[in-house]
N, C-alpha and C positions, 0 to 999 in steps of 0.2 A: 827575278826571283820573287814571286808573290807569296804572301803568308795568308793562311786561313782561307785560301781559295777565292776571296773576293777582291783582294788588293793586287794591283799590278804595278810593279816598280820598274821604271825604264831609265836608262841613261838618256839625258835630255840635252839637246843642243841649244836650248833657250830661244828658239826661233818662233815658237807658237805664241799667239796673242794671249792665251789664258795663263801660261807660265810667266810671261812678261808682266802681266797685270798682277799676278800673285806676288811676284818679287817687288813690284812697285809698292804694294801694300806693306810688304815686309820692310822695305827701306824706310817708308814713312813711319811705320810703327817704331822702328829703332830710334829715329830722329825725334819722335814725339815723347819718348820715355827716357832719353839720355841726351846730354849736350852733344853737339856734332863732333867735337874733338874726342869724345869718349865712345863714339860709334865705330865699330871695327868690321862692319859687314863688307862683303865683297860685292862690288858693282858687277854689271854684266860682263865687262872685260875680265875682271878678276875671277869670275866664275868659269870663264873659258880658258883661263891661263893653264900652262903646263903644270902638272902636278895636282890639278883640281879635277875631281870627277863630280858631276852634278846629276842628281836623279830627281824625277818627279814620280809621285805616287797617285794612282788613279783607282777609282771604283767605277767599273763600267767605262763609259766615255767621259766621266767627270774628273777633273783635276781636284785632288784632295789635299795635296801638300808637296813639299820638296825638302831636300837636304843635300849636303855636299861633304866630301872628304878632301881635305887638303893635306898632301904629303909634306911634312916638315923635314924629315930626313929618313934614312933607311929603316928606322925603328919607331918613329913617332909621327902620328897623324893628328889632324885637328878637324873637329866637326864644325861645319859652317852652314849657314843659311837654312836652318831647320825652321819650317813654317807650315802651319796647317791652315787650309782655306776655312773661312768662317763657317761655312755650311757643314763642315766636317769636324768641328771642335768636339772633343770628348767622345770620339768614336774609335780611338786607338790608332789614328793615323801616325802620330809622332812616334809611338812605340814601334809600329811596323817599320817606319823609316829608320829609327835608331837601331833596331835589330839588323836591318840591311847594311847600314854603315859599319856596324861592328863586324858583321860577317865579311864585308869587303876588306876592312882593315886587316883582319886576321888572314884572309886569303892572300894579301899582299905582303905578309910577313911582318907586319907592324907589331910592336910589343907594348906600345902605350898609345892611348887616345886621350886627347885633351880638348878643352873648349873654353871660350870666353863668352860670357853672357852678361846681361845687365844686372844691376843690384836693386832696382826699384821693385815695388810690389807687382808690377806688370809681368815681371819675369819669374815670379814664384811658381807658377805651374810648370814651367820648363825646368827650373831648378829641382823641383820635387821629382820630376820624371828622371832626370839625370841621377839623382840620389838613389832612386829605386834600382837603377842599373849599375850601382856600385861606384859612381863618380864621387870623389871627395874634393874638398877645397884644396887648392895648391897655390904656390907662388906664381907670378906671371911667368910665362914660357915664351919661347921664340923671341919675337921683337916687342912683345908687350911690356908695358911699364905699369907699376902700381897706379891704380886709379879708383877713387871711391865709387865711381859709377860702374865698375866692372867687377865681376866675380870670375875666378878661374877655377876650373875643375879638371880632374884627370882620373884615369884608371888604367891599370895594367890589363893586357889582353891575354 
């Protein structure tokens, strides 16, 4: 489901070199901005697990970003692994991916979508995007625990 005609979003099996490299940047970025014990990203195996759908977004043949939906239960999903490739920052990639994830969650009958993100300044652009989409602060959900390095957000669908 592509938005605005230029973006192509595909379910991705994580086998390509470009997506693996982008995820390595994502993992390193999380670890650079939060202590390891406060990083809750899914590794490659976690992104391939049952109940997780992973997508990549492209413009033409170029990888622009990625995102995932993890099903927590029959009514609740979690956004995971949202990342924009550096060459595509501030071009709407994350908004297109977020639209796609929200649409996929609704199509699967989910009633709530939540996320965990970092609390440092590096995460402010992501937090601002989620707030524009109606996500609000919430208590830790699923297996998360309170953590000063984490912010938890949720919205109904």
